[in-house]
C-alpha positions in Angstrom: 7.4 6.6 9.9 9.7 7.9 12.2 11.6 11.3 11.2 15.2 11.1 10.2 17.9 13.4 7.7 17.5 13.4 4.0 17.9 10.6 2.3 21.3 10.6 0.5 22.0 7.1 -0.9 20.3 7.5 -4.3 20.8 9.5 -7.2 18.9 10.4 -11.0 21.8 8.4 -12.3 20.3 4.9 -10.9 16.6 5.5 -10.7 14.3 6.7 -13.1 11.2 8.6 -12.9 9.1 5.9 -14.0 10.7 3.7 -11.5 9.7 5.7 -8.9 6.2 6.1 -10.1 5.7 2.5 -10.5 6.4 2.2 -6.8 3.5 4.0 -5.5 -0.1 2.9 -5.0 -1.7 6.3 -4.7 -4.2 5.9 -1.7 -8.0 7.0 -1.9 -9.1 4.8 1.5 -10.1 8.1 3.9 -13.7 6.9 5.0 -14.7 10.7 4.2 -13.7 10.8 0.6 -16.5 11.8 -2.0 -17.0 10.0 -5.4 -15.9 13.5 -7.1 -12.4 13.2 -4.5 -12.4 9.8 -5.6 -11.9 10.6 -9.3 -9.6 13.3 -8.7 -7.4 10.8 -7.6 -7.8 8.4 -10.2 -7.2 11.2 -12.9 -3.8 12.0 -10.7 -2.8 8.5 -10.8 -3.3 8.4 -14.3 -1.6 11.7 -15.3 1.3 10.3 -13.0 1.6 6.6 -14.5 1.7 5.2 -10.8 1.6 1.7 -10.1 -2.2 1.8 -8.9 -4.8 3.6 -7.6 -5.6 2.1 -4.1 -9.6 2.3 -3.7 -12.0 1.3 -1.1 -14.4 -1.6 -2.1 -17.1 0.6 -3.5 -15.2 2.6 -5.2 -13.9 -0.3 -7.8 -15.8 0.1 -10.7 -15.4 3.7 -10.5 -12.1 3.5 -10.6 -11.6 0.7 -13.4 -13.9 3.2 -15.5 -11.4 6.2 -14.9 -8.2 4.1 -15.4 -9.3 1.9 -18.6 -6.9 2.3 -21.3 -3.9 3.2 -19.1 -1.0 1.0 -17.2 -2.3 2.3 -13.7 -3.9 -0.8 -12.3 -7.2 -1.0 -9.3 -6.1 -1.9 -6.1 -8.7 -2.6 -3.6 -8.8 -3.3 0.0 -10.9 -6.2 1.8 -11.4 -6.5 5.7 -10.2 -3.1 5.9 -9.1 -1.3 8.2 -9.3 -3.8 11.0 -9.3 -7.1 9.4 -12.1 -8.4 11.5 -14.4 -9.7 8.9 -15.5 -13.6 8.3 -12.7 -15.2 6.3 -15.8 -15.7 3.6 -16.6 -12.1 3.7 -12.9 -10.8 2.9 -13.1 -13.5 -0.1 -16.3 -12.4 -1.3 -15.1 -8.9 -1.4 -11.8 -9.5 -2.7 -13.8 -11.7 -5.7 -16.5 -8.5 -5.7 -13.4 -5.9 -6.5 -11.7 -8.3 -9.1 -15.2 -8.7 -10.9 -15.4 -5.1 -11.2 -11.9 -4.7 -12.6 -9.2 -4.7 -9.2 -5.8 -6.3 -10.5 -4.8 -6.1 -6.6 -6.1 -6.8 -3.1 -4.7 -5.5 -0.1 -6.5 -7.5 2.7 -5.9 -7.1 6.3 -4.9 -10.2 8.7 -7.4 -10.9 11.7 -5.4 -9.2 14.0 -7.0 -10.3 17.5 -6.0 -14.1 16.2 -2.5 -12.7 15.1 -1.9 -11.4 19.0 -3.7 -14.6 20.3 -1.5 -16.8 18.4 -3.9 -18.4 16.5 -1.4 -19.7 13.8 -3.5 -22.1 12.2 -6.4 -20.0 11.7 -4.4 -17.1 10.7 -2.5 -19.3 7.8 -5.8 -20.8 6.4 -7.2 -17.5 6.1 -4.5 -16.1 4.4 -4.0 -19.4 1.9 -7.8 -18.9 1.4 -7.6 -15.3 0.3 -4.6 -15.7 -1.5 -6.1 -18.6 -3.6 -9.5 -16.4 -4.4 -7.2 -13.9 -5.7 -4.8 -15.7 -8.1 -7.7 -17.8 -8.9 -9.1 -14.9 -10.7 -5.7 -13.5 -12.0 -5.1 -11.0 -9.2 -2.6 -10.7 -6.8 -3.1 -10.3 -2.9 -0.9 -7.9 -0.7 -1.3 -8.6 3.1 -1.4 -6.0 5.4 0.0 -6.6 8.9 -0.8 -3.8 10.7 2.7 -3.9 12.5 1.8 -1.0 15.2 -0.2 -3.3 17.1 2.4 -6.2 17.0 5.3 -7.6 18.5 8.5 -8.6 16.4 7.6 -12.3 16.8 4.0 -11.9 15.3 5.8 -9.9 12.1 8.3 -12.6 11.9 5.6 -15.2 12.0 3.3 -13.8 9.6 6.3 -13.5 6.9 6.9 -17.0 7.2 3.2 -17.6 6.9 3.1 -15.4 3.7 6.2 -17.1 2.4 4.8 -20.5 2.6 1.4 -19.6 0.7 3.5 -17.4 -2.1 1.7 -14.2 -1.3 2.7 -11.3 -3.8 3.7 -8.7 -1.1 3.4 -8.5 2.5 2.7 -4.6 3.6 3.3 -2.7 6.9 0.1 -0.9 7.6 -3.3 0.6 6.5 -2.8 4.2 7.7 -5.4 3.6 10.1 -3.8 1.8 12.7 -4.0 4.2 15.6 -3.0 2.9 19.1 -4.8 4.2 22.0 -2.5 5.1 25.1 -2.9 4.7 28.9 -3.7 8.7 28.6 -6.8 7.8 26.1 -4.6 9.5 23.3 -4.1 7.7 20.0 -0.4 7.1 18.5 0.6 6.2 15.1 3.7 5.1 13.7 3.2 3.5 10.2 6.0 2.1 7.8 9.4 1.9 10.3 12.7 1.3 9.4 12.8 -1.6 11.8 10.3 -3.2 10.8 11.2 -3.1 7.0 14.1 -4.6 8.1 12.8 -7.3 10.1 10.3 -8.0 7.2 12.9 -8.3 4.3 15.0 -10.6 6.4 12.2 -12.9 7.1 10.3 -13.4 4.0 11.4 -15.7 1.1 12.8 -13.5 -1.8 9.6 -13.8 -4.0 7.9 -12.1 -1.5 7.6 -8.2 -2.2 6.9 -5.8 0.3 4.8 -2.7 0.5 5.4 0.4 3.3 2.4 2.4 4.2 1.8 4.6 6.5 3.7 8.0 7.0 5.6 7.6 3.5 5.1 11.6 2.9 8.0 12.7 1.0 10.3 11.6 -2.1 13.2 10.9 0.9 10.9 8.8 2.8 10.0 6.7 -0.4 14.0 6.3 -0.9 14.8 5.4 2.5 12.3 2.8 2.0 13.4 1.6 -1.6 16.8 1.0 0.0 15.4 -1.2 2.9 13.8 -3.5 0.3 10.3 -1.7 -0.3 9.3 -2.4 -4.0 5.8 -0.4 -3.4 4.6 2.4 -1.2 1.3 3.2 -0.3 1.0 7.2 -0.2 -1.5 10.0 -0.6 1.6 12.6 -1.2 1.9 11.1 -4.6 1.7 14.4 -6.6 4.3 16.2 -3.9 6.8 12.9 -4.0 7.2 12.9 -7.8 7.0 16.9 -8.6 10.3 16.7 -6.3 11.3 13.8 -8.1 11.2 15.8 -11.1 13.0 19.0 -9.5 15.7 16.7 -8.3 16.5 15.4 -12.0 14.7 12.3 -11.9 13.9 11.2 -15.6 13.3 11.1 -18.3 10.1 13.1 -17.4 7.1 12.2 -19.9 6.3 15.4 -21.7 2.7 16.0 -20.4 4.2 16.3 -16.9 7.6 18.5 -17.9 5.9 21.7 -17.6 2.4 20.6 -16.1 0.8 22.7 -12.9 0.2 21.0 -9.6 -3.6 19.3 -9.6 -5.9 19.8 -6.7 -4.6 18.2 -3.8 -6.3 15.2 -2.0 -3.6 15.5 0.5 -5.6 17.2 3.0 -8.0 14.1 3.6 -5.1 11.7 3.3 -5.2 8.3 5.1 -1.8 7.6 4.7 
């Protein structure tokens, strides 16, 4: 996400600590994460009462066990991070994760077909995956990977997701690195321009998740002001400790004087 001045628009007077915590899907998606690190991330998710722990499909069962009895959901990814799996495989991956305890699925669109303007195929896939998730009592977030797309692609995806009543659209995976002519890779993630575009072209019932480069409380508040109701972040603890320090409350008693946990930020994906 692009750098900008500290956010000044919202104060502790109108947003609570719980509002902020329940905006966060704590990201545990880095391909190098061990089971021990995923467990630590689930413990952190439970401690801070975030919306969900977002995990790789192979970790869904473990996360469900770790989070049992809490109000923190398991979110699992499908077709991640490049979206190139067959539709049937994306559905199978989503259904397996739901069976193992996931309440939310984040699926990546087929980026090549989006760029090829193969909109009928894109639409059929999104509908099929959404129908499978909803049919099993879960919700779907559709990841666009905006770094690869032009505005016209983003607008059309918003229209398709609105047509199929998808629960969320999501900006990025956190891994959409674009190769430059010099051979180096560049990545922006969630940008203000794209969030405004997505909010404008999605129906009111479709929520927006900002992911990629949301690393601070100011970033998060800015994304919220632009229409995002969920963010994907690995800097969860730093964000929420800052919220406590800045007077967002009421703060759960177990967090009021709790020390900072072992951080997974050093291996963060986004």
